[in-house]
VOPAGU-2260 file (C-alpha; in pm, 1 decimal, decimal comma):
REM VOPAGU-2260
SITE   aa  ch    i         X         Y         Z
SITE  MET   A    0  -11088,0   -2904,8   -8355,1
SITE  PRO   A    1  -11024,4   -2829,5   -8725,4
SITE  TRP   A    2  -10661,4   -2888,2   -8821,3
SITE  ARG   A    3  -10632,3   -2528,3   -8942,2
SITE  CYS   A    4  -10682,6   -2416,0   -8581,2
SITE  LEU   A    5  -10403,6   -2625,6   -8435,5
SITE  PRO   A    6  -10114,9   -2381,3   -8513,4
SITE  LEU   A    7  -10331,1   -2101,1   -8373,7
SITE  CYS   A    8  -10389,7   -2305,3   -8062,5
SITE  VAL   A    9  -10017,3   -2341,9   -8012,3
SITE  ASP   A   10   -9961,2   -1969,0   -8065,4
SITE  THR   A   11  -10247,3   -1879,8   -7824,4
SITE  ALA   A   12  -10100,8   -2094,4   -7546,9
SITE  ALA   A   13   -9760,3   -1936,5   -7607,5
SITE  LYS   A   14   -9913,4   -1589,7   -7582,7
SITE  PHE   A   15  -10063,7   -1673,7   -7248,2
SITE  GLY   A   16   -9727,5   -1810,9   -7147,5
SITE  SER   A   17   -9551,6   -1482,9   -7232,4
SITE  GLN   A   18   -9798,4   -1245,6   -7065,0
SITE  THR   A   19   -9651,0   -1082,8   -6757,6
SITE  GLN   A   20   -9960,1    -992,8   -6551,2
SITE  GLU   A   21   -9983,5   -1322,0   -6365,2
SITE  LEU   A   22   -9707,9   -1583,2   -6324,4
SITE  ASN   A   23   -9940,0   -1874,5   -6252,7
SITE  ILE   A   24  -10119,5   -1814,3   -6583,1
SITE  SER   A   25   -9788,7   -1838,6   -6769,8
SITE  LEU   A   26   -9689,3   -2159,2   -6592,3
SITE  THR   A   27  -10028,9   -2309,9   -6661,7
SITE  ALA   A   28   -9996,6   -2217,6   -7031,1
SITE  VAL   A   29   -9661,1   -2393,8   -7050,9
SITE  GLY   A   30   -9823,1   -2701,8   -6890,9
SITE  LEU   A   31  -10097,2   -2690,1   -7156,1
SITE  MET   A   32   -9833,3   -2691,2   -7429,6
SITE  TRP   A   33   -9722,6   -3031,5   -7299,4
SITE  ASN   A   34  -10086,0   -3142,7   -7322,6
SITE  ILE   A   35  -10096,6   -3019,1   -7679,9
SITE  SER   A   36   -9788,5   -3224,9   -7765,7
SITE  ASP   A   37   -9957,8   -3527,2   -7613,1
SITE  TYR   A   38  -10263,6   -3460,8   -7828,9
SITE  PHE   A   39  -10043,7   -3451,6   -8141,3
SITE  TYR   A   40   -9880,9   -3776,6   -8047,7
SITE  GLN   A   41  -10203,4   -3965,4   -7976,0
SITE  ASN   A   42  -10374,3   -3840,3   -8290,2
SITE  LYS   A   43  -10088,5   -3882,3   -8532,0
SITE  GLU   A   44  -10269,5   -4090,1   -8791,0
SITE  LYS   A   45  -10577,9   -3870,7   -8794,2
SITE  LEU   A   46  -10373,1   -3550,4   -8821,1
SITE  CYS   A   47  -10144,6   -3689,2   -9097,8
SITE  GLN   A   48  -10453,7   -3766,3   -9303,1
SITE  SER   A   49  -10624,9   -3428,6   -9255,6
SITE  LEU   A   50  -10326,9   -3186,9   -9261,7
SITE  SER   A   51  -10212,9   -3014,0   -9573,4
SITE  GLY   A   52   -9916,3   -2794,1   -9641,6
SITE  ASP   A   53  -10115,8   -2472,3   -9673,8
SITE  SER   A   54   -9864,2   -2186,6   -9656,3
SITE  THR   A   55  -10131,2   -1959,1   -9503,3
SITE  VAL   A   56  -10164,8   -2188,0   -9199,4
SITE  PHE   A   57   -9806,3   -2285,9   -9119,3
SITE  PRO   A   58   -9507,3   -2058,1   -9086,8
SITE  ASP   A   59   -9215,0   -2103,7   -9320,7
SITE  PHE   A   60   -8913,5   -2296,8   -9204,6
SITE  PRO   A   61   -8630,1   -2203,5   -9439,4
SITE  GLY   A   62   -8357,6   -2453,8   -9516,9
SITE  THR   A   63   -8593,7   -2753,4   -9494,4
SITE  PRO   A   64   -8802,3   -2770,9   -9818,7
SITE  ASN   A   65   -9094,3   -3004,9   -9843,8
SITE  MET   A   66   -9132,8   -3043,9   -9473,3
SITE  PRO   A   67   -9440,7   -3259,4   -9402,0
SITE  PRO   A   68   -9734,5   -3071,3   -9248,0
SITE  PHE   A   69   -9730,6   -3294,4   -8938,2
SITE  ASP   A   70   -9365,1   -3204,4   -8881,2
SITE  LYS   A   71   -9446,8   -2832,9   -8926,8
SITE  LEU   A   72   -9705,2   -2873,1   -8648,4
SITE  TRP   A   73   -9432,5   -2998,8   -8415,4
SITE  MET   A   74   -9192,6   -2728,9   -8529,6
SITE  CYS   A   75   -9451,6   -2464,6   -8435,0
SITE  LEU   A   76   -9466,4   -2611,9   -8084,6
SITE  TYR   A   77   -9086,4   -2636,7   -8047,5
SITE  ALA   A   78   -9030,8   -2280,4   -8175,1
SITE  ARG   A   79   -9283,9   -2131,6   -7931,0
SITE  LEU   A   80   -9139,7   -2323,5   -7640,4
SITE  GLY   A   81   -8796,2   -2201,9   -7741,3
SITE  ASP   A   82   -8920,7   -1844,5   -7724,3
SITE  LEU   A   83   -9051,7   -1904,6   -7370,8
SITE  CYS   A   84   -8713,3   -2047,3   -7268,6
SITE  VAL   A   85   -8568,8   -1694,9   -7276,0
SITE  ASP   A   86   -8858,3   -1529,6   -7092,6
SITE  SER   A   87   -8761,2   -1262,1   -6834,9
SITE  ARG   A   88   -8896,6   -1473,0   -6550,3
SITE  PRO   A   89   -8682,7   -1762,7   -6420,1
SITE  ALA   A   90   -8979,3   -1986,0   -6334,0
SITE  VAL   A   91   -9120,3   -1960,7   -6683,1
SITE  ARG   A   92   -8779,3   -2025,9   -6838,7
SITE  LYS   A   93   -8732,8   -2334,6   -6629,9
SITE  SER   A   94   -9076,7   -2475,0   -6701,1
SITE  ALA   A   95   -9051,0   -2406,3   -7074,5
SITE  GLY   A   96   -8704,3   -2556,3   -7095,1
SITE  GLN   A   97   -8808,9   -2872,5   -6918,2
SITE  THR   A   98   -9117,9   -2900,8   -7142,7
SITE  LEU   A   99   -8920,4   -2841,4   -7461,0
SITE  PHE   A  100   -8653,6   -3106,2   -7399,9
SITE  SER   A  101   -8903,1   -3354,0   -7251,3
SITE  THR   A  102   -9118,7   -3316,0   -7560,5
SITE  ILE   A  103   -8822,9   -3358,1   -7799,3
SITE  SER   A  104   -8710,4   -3666,7   -7604,3
SITE  ALA   A  105   -9055,0   -3825,5   -7587,7
SITE  HIS   A  106   -9189,3   -3739,3   -7934,6
SITE  GLY   A  107   -8890,3   -3642,1   -8149,1
SITE  GLY   A  108   -8892,4   -3986,3   -8306,9
SITE  LEU   A  109   -9208,6   -3888,9   -8495,3
SITE  LEU   A  110   -9018,2   -3636,2   -8709,1
SITE  HIS   A  111   -8877,3   -3716,1   -9049,4
SITE  GLN   A  112   -8500,4   -3714,0   -9075,7
SITE  PRO   A  113   -8467,6   -3384,5   -9273,9
SITE  THR   A  114   -8679,6   -3205,4   -9014,3
SITE  TRP   A  115   -8406,9   -3259,1   -8755,6
SITE  GLN   A  116   -8194,6   -3001,6   -8938,5
SITE  ALA   A  117   -8461,9   -2748,5   -8858,1
SITE  VAL   A  118   -8473,3   -2860,8   -8497,8
SITE  LEU   A  119   -8101,2   -2811,9   -8464,2
SITE  TRP   A  120   -8047,0   -2494,3   -8662,1
SITE  GLN   A  121   -8379,3   -2314,5   -8596,5
SITE  VAL   A  122   -8455,9   -2415,2   -8240,3
SITE  LEU   A  123   -8172,6   -2560,0   -8035,9
SITE  PHE   A  124   -7867,0   -2362,5   -8154,5
SITE  PRO   A  125   -8048,1   -2024,8   -8166,0
SITE  LEU   A  126   -8173,9   -2101,6   -7809,3
SITE  LEU   A  127   -7822,0   -2179,3   -7684,9
SITE  ASP   A  128   -7695,2   -1859,0   -7842,6
SITE  LYS   A  129   -7968,6   -1642,0   -7691,7
SITE  VAL   A  130   -7923,6   -1794,0   -7348,0
SITE  ARG   A  131   -7547,2   -1741,4   -7362,0
SITE  SER   A  132   -7590,3   -1378,3   -7466,8
SITE  LEU   A  133   -7853,0   -1299,6   -7202,2
SITE  SER   A  134   -7644,5   -1475,0   -6935,7
SITE  ASN   A  135   -7340,3   -1270,9   -7016,2
SITE  SER   A  136   -7531,9    -944,3   -6998,8
SITE  ALA   A  137   -7737,5   -1027,3   -6688,3
SITE  SER   A  138   -7697,5    -805,9   -6382,8
SITE  ASN   A  139   -7508,1    -933,2   -6076,5
SITE  GLU   A  140   -7701,8    -698,0   -5846,3
SITE  LYS   A  141   -7915,8    -867,9   -5580,8
SITE  VAL   A  142   -8279,0    -915,7   -5680,5
SITE  ASP   A  143   -8522,2    -703,9   -5481,2
SITE  THR   A  144   -8815,7    -921,4   -5372,5
SITE  GLY   A  145   -8987,6    -661,2   -5159,4
SITE  GLY   A  146   -8928,0    -864,9   -4843,0
SITE  ASN   A  147   -9218,7   -1100,8   -4908,6
SITE  ILE   A  148   -9023,3   -1382,8   -5067,8
SITE  LEU   A  149   -8694,6   -1535,0   -4956,1
SITE  ILE   A  150   -8453,3   -1630,1   -5235,8
SITE  HIS   A  151   -8160,5   -1867,2   -5185,0
SITE  HIS   A  152   -7821,3   -1702,6   -5214,7
SITE  SER   A  153   -7747,1   -1918,7   -5521,0
SITE  ARG   A  154   -8031,6   -1746,7   -5704,7
SITE  ASN   A  155   -8035,1   -1395,4   -5558,3
SITE  THR   A  156   -7909,1   -1215,5   -5870,6
SITE  ALA   A  157   -8030,5   -1214,3   -6233,2
SITE  GLN   A  158   -7690,0   -1352,2   -6338,6
SITE  LYS   A  159   -7728,1   -1655,7   -6110,8
SITE  GLN   A  160   -8083,6   -1713,1   -6230,5
SITE  TRP   A  161   -7965,9   -1710,3   -6594,5
SITE  ALA   A  162   -7691,1   -1953,3   -6494,1
SITE  GLU   A  163   -7964,3   -2198,9   -6403,6
SITE  THR   A  164   -8116,9   -2149,4   -6745,5
SITE  GLN   A  165   -7780,9   -2195,3   -6916,4
SITE  VAL   A  166   -7729,9   -2524,0   -6733,8
SITE  LEU   A  167   -8079,6   -2647,4   -6829,4
SITE  THR   A  168   -8045,4   -2560,5   -7199,0
SITE  LEU   A  169   -7689,4   -2691,8   -7243,4
SITE  SER   A  170   -7772,1   -3018,5   -7060,4
SITE  GLY   A  171   -8087,4   -3055,0   -7265,7
SITE  ALA   A  172   -7904,4   -3002,1   -7598,2
SITE  ALA   A  173   -7639,3   -3253,1   -7496,7
SITE  ARG   A  174   -7906,3   -3507,6   -7405,8
SITE  VAL   A  175   -8065,0   -3461,3   -7752,1
SITE  PHE   A  176   -7727,2   -3525,9   -7916,5
SITE  ASN   A  177   -7686,0   -3836,7   -7698,6
SITE  THR   A  178   -8025,7   -3990,5   -7743,0
SITE  LYS   A  179   -8064,4   -3900,1   -8115,6
SITE  ARG   A  180   -7703,0   -3959,3   -8208,6
SITE  GLN   A  181   -7751,9   -4217,9   -8477,2
SITE  LEU   A  182   -8027,5   -4015,9   -8645,6
SITE  LEU   A  183   -7831,6   -3688,5   -8635,9
SITE  GLN   A  184   -7523,2   -3848,5   -8789,5
SITE  THR   A  185   -7723,2   -3927,5   -9099,9
SITE  LEU   A  186   -7756,7   -3550,8   -9155,5
SITE  GLY   A  187   -7502,7   -3410,3   -9399,8
SITE  ASP   A  188   -7398,9   -3128,3   -9166,2
SITE  PHE   A  189   -7349,2   -3333,9   -8848,2
SITE  PRO   A  190   -6974,9   -3242,3   -8820,7
SITE  ARG   A  191   -7070,3   -2876,8   -8833,5
SITE  ALA   A  192   -7339,3   -2921,0   -8564,6
SITE  TRP   A  193   -7098,8   -3126,2   -8352,2
SITE  SER   A  194   -6838,2   -2852,9   -8372,4
SITE  LEU   A  195   -7086,6   -2582,3   -8280,1
SITE  LEU   A  196   -7218,2   -2772,6   -7979,2
SITE  LEU   A  197   -6858,9   -2823,6   -7859,0
SITE  GLU   A  198   -6798,4   -2447,8   -7903,9
SITE  PHE   A  199   -7095,2   -2380,0   -7666,9
SITE  ILE   A  200   -6958,7   -2638,1   -7424,6
SITE  GLU   A  201   -6612,4   -2489,5   -7429,9
SITE  ASN   A  202   -6744,8   -2138,3   -7374,0
SITE  SER   A  203   -6956,1   -2250,0   -7078,7
SITE  SER   A  204   -6675,4   -2463,5   -6933,3
SITE  LEU   A  205   -6467,2   -2148,9   -6895,4
SITE  SER   A  206   -6743,5   -1959,8   -6718,1
SITE  LYS   A  207   -6655,3   -1819,1   -6379,4
SITE  ASN   A  208   -6983,1   -1959,0   -6245,2
SITE  ASN   A  209   -6898,1   -2301,3   -6099,4
SITE  GLU   A  210   -7247,5   -2435,1   -6162,7
SITE  VAL   A  211   -7223,3   -2354,7   -6533,1
SITE  SER   A  212   -6867,7   -2472,0   -6586,9
SITE  LEU   A  213   -6926,9   -2807,2   -6412,9
SITE  ALA   A  214   -7253,5   -2861,2   -6601,7
SITE  ALA   A  215   -7071,4   -2790,8   -6927,9
SITE  LEU   A  216   -6812,0   -3061,4   -6855,1
SITE  LYS   A  217   -7088,7   -3305,2   -6768,0
SITE  ALA   A  218   -7254,3   -3223,9   -7101,6
SITE  PHE   A  219   -6921,4   -3282,8   -7273,5
SITE  GLN   A  220   -6893,1   -3618,8   -7108,7
SITE  GLU   A  221   -7249,3   -3712,2   -7200,3
SITE  ILE   A  222   -7212,8   -3647,7   -7574,9
SITE  LEU   A  223   -6906,6   -3870,7   -7595,4
SITE  TYR   A  224   -7107,4   -4182,3   -7519,9
SITE  LEU   A  225   -7415,2   -4343,7   -7675,0
SITE  ASN   A  226   -7703,5   -4480,6   -7471,8
SITE  LYS   A  227   -7675,4   -4812,9   -7297,1
SITE  GLY   A  228   -7720,5   -5099,2   -7539,2
SITE  SER   A  229   -7476,4   -4961,4   -7794,2
SITE  ASP   A  230   -7099,4   -5024,3   -7789,7
SITE  GLY   A  231   -7019,6   -4673,9   -7663,0
SITE  ASN   A  232   -6868,3   -4567,2   -7993,2
SITE  LEU   A  233   -6949,6   -4219,9   -8119,5
SITE  THR   A  234   -7024,6   -4353,0   -8466,4
SITE  SER   A  235   -7187,3   -4679,6   -8368,2
SITE  GLY   A  236   -7435,7   -4809,6   -8623,1
SITE  VAL   A  237   -7367,6   -4535,5   -8875,9
SITE  THR   A  238   -7137,3   -4546,3   -9176,3
SITE  VAL   A  239   -6892,9   -4258,8   -9132,6
SITE  SER   A  240   -6594,4   -4179,5   -9353,6
SITE  ALA   A  241   -6246,5   -4198,3   -9204,2
SITE  SER   A  242   -6195,4   -3824,8   -9259,7
SITE  GLU   A  243   -6522,4   -3737,3   -9086,5
SITE  GLU   A  244   -6435,2   -3968,1   -8794,1
SITE  THR   A  245   -6097,4   -3791,6   -8765,8
SITE  ASP   A  246   -6257,3   -3447,2   -8779,3
SITE  ILE   A  247   -6513,1   -3532,9   -8512,2
SITE  TRP   A  248   -6257,7   -3661,3   -8267,7
SITE  GLY   A  249   -5999,0   -3400,5   -8359,5
SITE  VAL   A  250   -6240,4   -3125,6   -8262,5
SITE  ALA   A  251   -6330,4   -3300,6   -7935,8
SITE  TRP   A  252   -5960,6   -3335,1   -7846,5
SITE  LYS   A  253   -5880,3   -2969,5   -7925,4
SITE  VAL   A  254   -6175,2   -2847,7   -7718,3
SITE  TRP   A  255   -6076,9   -3062,5   -7424,2
SITE  LEU   A  256   -5717,7   -2940,2   -7446,3
SITE  ARG   A  257   -5820,5   -2575,4   -7469,5
SITE  ILE   A  258   -6051,3   -2606,7   -7169,6
SITE  GLY   A  259   -5766,4   -2758,4   -6968,1
SITE  GLU   A  260   -5515,3   -2493,0   -7076,9
SITE  GLU   A  261   -5744,1   -2196,2   -7018,9
SITE  SER   A  262   -5882,1   -2314,3   -6683,9
SITE  THR   A  263   -5537,2   -2391,1   -6535,8
SITE  THR   A  264   -5345,7   -2092,3   -6669,0
SITE  PRO   A  265   -5184,9   -1930,3   -6360,4
SITE  THR   A  266   -5287,7   -1572,5   -6287,0
SITE  SER   A  267   -5049,5   -1278,3   -6233,7
SITE  GLU   A  268   -4883,6   -1266,1   -5895,3
SITE  VAL   A  269   -5015,6    -918,8   -5840,2
SITE  ASP   A  270   -5377,6   -1012,6   -5924,0
SITE  THR   A  271   -5586,7    -936,7   -5615,9
SITE  ARG   A  272   -5930,9    -919,9   -5770,2
SITE  GLU   A  273   -6220,5   -1041,0   -5558,1
SITE  ASP   A  274   -6363,3   -1232,6   -5856,0
SITE  LEU   A  275   -6038,9   -1418,6   -5921,9
SITE  TYR   A  276   -6142,2   -1753,1   -6068,7
SITE  ILE   A  277   -5981,7   -2071,9   -5947,4
SITE  PRO   A  278   -6129,7   -2400,5   -6086,7
SITE  SER   A  279   -6294,3   -2619,4   -5824,8
SITE  GLN   A  280   -6186,1   -2976,0   -5742,4
SITE  PRO   A  281   -6505,6   -3124,3   -5891,1
SITE  PHE   A  282   -6432,8   -2928,8   -6214,1
SITE  LEU   A  283   -6079,0   -3064,8   -6239,1
SITE  THR   A  284   -6200,6   -3414,0   -6161,8
SITE  ALA   A  285   -6466,2   -3394,6   -6434,5
SITE  LEU   A  286   -6207,3   -3267,3   -6678,7
SITE  ILE   A  287   -5978,8   -3563,9   -6613,6
SITE  GLN   A  288   -6270,7   -3806,3   -6637,8
SITE  ILE   A  289   -6347,1   -3686,0   -6989,7
SITE  PHE   A  290   -5993,8   -3769,6   -7105,7
SITE  PRO   A  291   -6021,7   -4154,5   -7151,0
SITE  ALA   A  292   -6317,8   -4126,4   -7388,7
SITE  VAL   A  293   -6132,0   -3879,3   -7610,7
SITE  PHE   A  294   -5791,3   -4053,0   -7581,3
SITE  GLN   A  295   -5905,7   -4390,7   -7702,8
SITE  HIS   A  296   -6037,9   -4238,9   -8024,8
SITE  ILE   A  297   -5756,0   -3998,2   -8102,8
SITE  THR   A  298   -5512,8   -4288,2   -8075,2
SITE  ALA   A  299   -5735,1   -4508,6   -8292,1
SITE  ASN   A  300   -5747,5   -4240,3   -8559,5
SITE  ASP   A  301   -5380,3   -4146,8   -8526,0
SITE  ILE   A  302   -5447,2   -3780,6   -8448,7
SITE  LEU   A  303   -5228,7   -3753,1   -8139,3
SITE  PRO   A  304   -5074,6   -3407,1   -8103,2
SITE  ASP   A  305   -4702,4   -3329,4   -8102,2
SITE  ASP   A  306   -4503,3   -3373,9   -7785,0
SITE  LYS   A  307   -4485,2   -3001,2   -7723,4
SITE  GLU   A  308   -4861,9   -2979,8   -7738,7
SITE  LEU   A  309   -4892,6   -3269,2   -7497,4
SITE  GLN   A  310   -4699,1   -3072,8   -7233,0
SITE  SER   A  311   -4875,6   -2740,3   -7279,7
SITE  GLU   A  312   -5176,3   -2808,4   -7050,2
SITE  ASN   A  313   -4959,8   -2943,5   -6772,2
SITE  GLU   A  314   -4709,5   -2656,1   -6794,0
SITE  SER   A  315   -4985,8   -2403,5   -6786,6
SITE  SER   A  316   -5093,0   -2531,3   -6444,7
SITE  GLU   A  317   -4744,8   -2518,5   -6293,4
SITE  THR   A  318   -4518,9   -2230,2   -6186,5
SITE  ASP   A  319   -4162,1   -2204,9   -6313,4
SITE  ASP   A  320   -4012,1   -2188,5   -5967,4
SITE  ASP   A  321   -4201,4   -2482,1   -5807,6
SITE  ASP   A  322   -3932,6   -2733,6   -5726,2
SITE  ASP   A  323   -4181,1   -2982,0   -5585,8
SITE  LYS   A  324   -4359,6   -3005,2   -5920,4
SITE  GLN   A  325   -4026,9   -3078,9   -6089,3
SITE  GLU   A  326   -3967,2   -3356,9   -5840,3
SITE  ILE   A  327   -4305,8   -3503,3   -5925,7
SITE  ARG   A  328   -4217,4   -3492,0   -6292,8
SITE  GLY   A  329   -3898,1   -3683,6   -6225,4
SITE  ASP   A  330   -4083,9   -3956,8   -6042,5
SITE  VAL   A  331   -4307,2   -4042,3   -6339,8
SITE  VAL   A  332   -4216,3   -4389,0   -6472,8
SITE  ASN   A  333   -4221,1   -4490,2   -6838,1
SITE  VAL   A  334   -4420,5   -4809,3   -6862,4
SITE  GLU   A  335   -4313,5   -4990,4   -7176,8
SITE  PRO   A  336   -4356,3   -5360,4   -7260,7
SITE  THR   A  337   -4031,3   -5549,9   -7263,9
SITE  VAL   A  338   -4149,1   -5795,0   -7533,1
SITE  GLU   A  339   -4282,3   -5687,2   -7863,9
SITE  PRO   A  340   -4456,3   -5987,9   -8025,5
SITE  HIS   A  341   -4481,3   -5842,5   -8371,9
SITE  PRO   A  342   -4264,9   -5599,1   -8568,4
SITE  SER   A  343   -4421,1   -5254,0   -8550,0
SITE  THR   A  344   -4447,7   -4997,2   -8825,8
SITE  SER   A  345   -4309,6   -4647,5   -8792,1
SITE  GLY   A  346   -4662,5   -4515,7   -8749,8
SITE  GLN   A  347   -4730,6   -4759,4   -8466,2
SITE  ARG   A  348   -4403,9   -4673,1   -8296,0
SITE  SER   A  349   -4487,5   -4303,9   -8329,9
SITE  SER   A  350   -4830,7   -4356,8   -8182,3
SITE  LYS   A  351   -4684,6   -4560,5   -7895,3
SITE  HIS   A  352   -4423,8   -4293,0   -7824,3
SITE  LYS   A  353   -4686,7   -4022,8   -7816,8
SITE  GLY   A  354   -4913,2   -4232,8   -7598,6
SITE  ILE   A  355   -4634,9   -4287,0   -7342,9
SITE  ALA   A  356   -4552,5   -3917,6   -7341,1
SITE  LEU   A  357   -4919,2   -3827,7   -7297,9
SITE  GLN   A  358   -4954,6   -4084,0   -7019,4
SITE  ASN   A  359   -4666,1   -3924,7   -6832,0
SITE  GLU   A  360   -4805,2   -3576,7   -6879,6
SITE  LEU   A  361   -5146,6   -3693,3   -6759,8
SITE  PHE   A  362   -5002,3   -3848,4   -6444,6
SITE  THR   A  363   -4794,0   -3541,0   -6372,6
SITE  SER   A  364   -5100,8   -3316,8   -6421,3
SITE  THR   A  365   -5311,0   -3548,8   -6199,1
SITE  PHE   A  366   -5048,9   -3538,4   -5925,2
SITE  TYR   A  367   -5042,6   -3161,2   -5941,8
SITE  HIS   A  368   -5420,1   -3135,0   -5919,6
SITE  THR   A  369   -5425,2   -3381,4   -5628,0
SITE  GLU   A  370   -5170,7   -3173,4   -5443,3
SITE  CYS   A  371   -5384,8   -2859,0   -5506,9
SITE  SER   A  372   -5679,2   -3033,7   -5348,6
SITE  ALA   A  373   -5476,5   -3065,6   -5028,5
SITE  SER   A  374   -5318,1   -2720,1   -5049,7
SITE  PRO   A  375   -5539,9   -2498,1   -5273,6
SITE  PRO   A  376   -5374,6   -2202,1   -5441,3
SITE  LYS   A  377   -5431,4   -1875,5   -5254,7
SITE  LYS   A  378   -5496,5   -1529,3   -5389,8
SITE  SER   A  379   -5201,5   -1299,5   -5381,5
SITE  GLY   A  380   -5199,1   -1058,7   -5089,8
SITE  ASN   A  381   -5414,9   -1279,5   -4860,8
């Protein structure tokens, strides 16, 4: 096939994927787009020699000047799959999402480094934004299947079906940040991309849909670690300035803290809404499991918060008149070494003091959440 026809081939497959007359045709078209990506991969050398940057053949990708024609070919494919990820049909969205992130994972290494900015800012982040918007506006009315098809109760509304899409896209984006971490950190705007991804994670973590909120915390946990074989450091193998390191972990800490504060804020005593949200035990467990990864870096970079801020999340999850919680607080033991082998600086003493205070608050919060698992909070009026 002439190279000039390749972008048209991608567009044609995407058009068949978006048609609404027959679902099987759409799913087959998405499968063919995976075959197209495999063709690009296997014929890389031949395509690189024959392709040219003809503006009449390839669409424009603003913000990434001088993008190689071979990279433009991949961007055409990623963009079209991204469009299908927000199709009105759940099956098409799921298939397109799985294909998009599998393709990026398998063949993303072929892209030049500057092209990854286009992948982030013109494919992944716009996709996350669209999915979030469509999920928020989706109907919670039961889907009418005409009696011919049975739908599980976890997928019987448009809102629940979009929740599945939200989980898929957020998990996929987090996996890209995890597997391509070292490459992404060479981009000049990585801190901005990191902050935006954490913003999406924070928003999803506070969703009233348990599936979405738990998946968001799992995505949070995934982006804090590199793949096996590295030392687990967020900035492993990449030269990062001290200020950038501080910014990266400062944002992660603040997001974790806000999620904890918002999700454990007690509701009004007179609140009797049927949709009253109470975080699940798996959610609270996942939230606590994220803490060690963040804590070891905020202490290393001396960005521990003030003592008042340390107590804010724990206090938000307790009631003022709960004597049992106060007894738990009094039982927390300060664990300090009795021997200090070397004189410590004022900064070290401050960090140690904050670490001890944070440790006590963490134990107190953990005890409270453990007690809630045995005696869950009840809605008022029940």
